[in-house]
C-alpha positions as CSV (number, residue, x, y, z in Angstrom):
1,M,4.3,-59.8,40.7
2,V,3.3,-60.6,37.2
3,M,-0.3,-59.5,38.1
4,K,1.0,-56.2,39.4
5,I,2.9,-55.6,36.2
6,T,-0.1,-56.4,34.1
7,L,-2.3,-54.1,36.2
8,G,0.4,-51.4,35.9
9,N,0.5,-51.9,32.1
10,K,-3.3,-51.6,31.9
11,R,-3.3,-48.4,33.9
12,I,-0.6,-47.0,31.7
13,K,-2.5,-47.9,28.6
14,A,-5.7,-46.4,30.1
15,M,-3.8,-43.2,30.9
16,E,-2.3,-43.2,27.4
17,E,-5.8,-43.5,25.9
18,A,-7.1,-40.8,28.2
19,L,-4.2,-38.5,27.2
20,K,-4.8,-39.3,23.5
21,S,-8.5,-38.5,23.7
22,A,-7.7,-35.3,25.6
23,F,-5.1,-34.2,23.0
24,I,-7.7,-35.0,20.2
25,V,-10.2,-32.7,22.0
26,V,-7.6,-29.9,22.4
27,R,-6.5,-30.3,18.7
28,E,-10.2,-30.1,17.5
29,E,-10.7,-26.9,19.6
30,L,-7.5,-25.4,18.3
31,D,-8.5,-26.2,14.7
32,E,-11.9,-24.5,15.3
33,H,-10.1,-21.4,16.7
34,R,-7.7,-21.4,13.7
35,D,-10.6,-21.6,11.2
36,S,-12.4,-18.8,13.1
37,I,-9.3,-16.6,13.0
38,N,-8.9,-17.3,9.2
39,Q,-12.5,-16.4,8.6
40,N,-12.1,-13.1,10.5
41,T,-8.9,-12.3,8.7
42,N,-10.6,-12.9,5.4
43,E,-13.5,-10.7,6.4
44,V,-11.1,-7.9,7.5
45,Q,-9.2,-8.1,4.2
46,S,-12.5,-8.0,2.3
47,N,-13.6,-5.0,4.3
48,Y,-10.3,-3.2,3.7
49,E,-10.5,-3.8,-0.1
50,Y,-14.1,-2.6,-0.1
51,M,-13.0,0.6,1.8
52,C,-10.2,1.2,-0.7
53,K,-12.7,0.9,-3.5
54,L,-15.1,3.3,-1.8
55,D,-12.2,5.8,-1.1
56,S,-11.3,5.7,-4.8
57,K,-14.9,6.3,-5.9
58,I,-15.3,9.1,-3.4
59,N,-12.1,10.8,-4.8
60,K,-13.5,10.4,-8.4
61,L,-16.8,11.9,-7.3
62,S,-15.0,14.8,-5.6
63,E,-13.1,15.5,-8.8
64,R,-16.3,15.4,-10.8
65,V,-18.0,17.8,-8.4
66,D,-15.0,20.1,-8.8
67,E,-15.2,19.9,-12.6
68,L,-18.9,20.6,-12.5
69,T,-18.4,23.6,-10.1
70,M,-15.8,25.1,-12.4
71,F,-18.1,24.5,-15.4
72,I,-21.0,26.2,-13.7
73,R,-18.9,29.1,-12.7
74,Q,-17.8,29.5,-16.3
75,L,-21.4,29.4,-17.5
76,K,-22.4,32.0,-14.9
77,G,-19.5,34.3,-15.8
78,H,-18.2,33.8,-12.3
79,E,-16.4,36.9,-11.0
80,Q,-13.1,36.5,-9.3
81,K,-13.1,36.7,-5.6
82,T,-11.7,39.7,-3.9
83,F,-9.4,39.1,-1.0
84,E,-9.0,41.6,1.9
85,V,-5.6,40.8,3.5
86,S,-3.9,42.7,6.3
87,S,-0.1,43.3,6.0
88,L,2.1,40.4,7.0
89,T,5.2,40.4,9.1
90,R,8.5,39.1,7.5
91,K,8.2,35.7,9.2
92,E,4.5,35.4,8.2
93,Q,5.6,36.2,4.6
94,E,8.3,33.5,4.8
95,V,5.7,30.9,5.9
96,F,3.3,32.1,3.2
97,L,6.0,31.8,0.5
98,V,6.7,28.1,1.5
99,I,3.0,27.3,1.1
100,Y,2.8,29.4,-2.1
101,M,5.7,27.6,-3.7
102,N,4.4,24.1,-3.0
103,E,1.0,22.5,-3.9
104,E,0.6,21.0,-0.4
105,V,2.9,21.1,2.6
106,T,2.8,20.0,6.2
107,H,3.6,22.0,9.3
108,K,6.6,19.9,9.8
109,Y,7.9,20.6,6.3
110,I,7.5,24.4,6.8
111,G,9.3,24.1,10.1
112,R,12.2,22.2,8.7
113,R,12.4,24.6,5.7
114,L,12.5,27.7,7.8
115,G,14.1,26.5,11.0
116,F,10.9,26.9,13.1
117,T,9.2,24.6,15.5
118,E,5.9,23.0,14.4
119,D,4.1,24.9,17.2
120,L,5.5,28.2,15.9
121,V,4.5,27.3,12.3
122,V,0.9,26.6,13.6
123,C,0.9,30.1,15.2
124,Y,2.0,31.7,12.0
125,I,-0.6,29.8,10.0
126,E,-3.3,31.0,12.4
127,N,-2.0,34.5,12.0
128,L,-2.2,34.2,8.2
129,I,-5.8,33.0,8.3
130,T,-6.7,35.7,10.8
131,K,-5.2,38.3,8.4
132,G,-7.3,37.1,5.5
133,V,-4.9,34.7,3.7
134,P,-7.1,31.8,2.5
135,V,-5.1,28.8,3.7
136,I,-6.9,25.5,3.1
137,K,-6.3,22.7,5.5
138,K,-6.7,19.2,4.2
139,R,-6.4,15.9,6.1
140,S,-5.2,12.7,4.4
141,S,-6.6,9.3,5.1
142,R,-3.6,8.7,7.3
143,G,-4.5,11.7,9.4
144,I,-1.7,13.9,8.1
145,S,-2.7,17.6,7.8
146,Y,-1.7,19.4,4.6
147,L,-1.8,23.1,3.9
148,A,-2.5,24.8,0.6
149,L,-3.6,28.1,-0.7
150,D,-7.0,28.8,-2.3
151,P,-6.2,28.5,-6.1
152,E,-8.0,31.8,-7.0
153,F,-6.0,33.6,-4.3
154,K,-2.8,32.0,-5.5
155,A,-3.5,33.1,-9.1
156,Q,-4.3,36.6,-8.0
157,Q,-1.2,36.8,-5.8
158,T,0.9,35.7,-8.9
159,K,-0.7,38.5,-11.0
160,R,-0.9,41.4,-8.5
161,N,1.3,40.6,-5.5
162,I,-1.6,41.2,-3.1
163,L,0.6,40.7,-0.1
164,N,3.4,43.1,-1.3
165,I,6.0,40.5,-0.7
166,N,9.5,41.9,-0.8
167,E,12.1,40.4,-3.3
168,T,14.7,39.9,-0.5
169,I,12.2,37.6,1.3
170,T,11.6,35.7,-1.8
171,E,15.3,35.3,-2.5
172,S,15.9,34.1,1.1
173,I,13.2,31.4,0.8
174,T,14.2,30.1,-2.7
175,Y,17.8,29.4,-1.8
């Protein structure tokens, strides 16, 4: 009986040793995976930071190009653009005024402001463009579309009221 207990103890110790070595192997593999994940995370973070720097530099370059373009236009005695615009419906004028009164707006903002659905706003924007209103569409880095007016058109509209916008429409939008 003592011999059976000794053999049983030896088997238990052998099993314990086998389990310990198996756990050590598993732990080493998990440590390798963790290190690999940490390296990948660091690489992703570095790439993100690099992309942010590139985006910043691209924005600065874009600003410089705009400045140079304006400077060249001044040197050439650039003539103002002439805009041929068809008459707008009352609703189109309302959409136009919301864009006109803001630097950049989204379809959603215009819809909320006027009580229209976004789809309806999209239709009105397409109508404005078709009728000759120079609406500029910009997309942010997050994929959001912004609408603005061509700065020259906006300046001319301010001076000459190209679209013949009625004061009652202006008052209803500026409430």
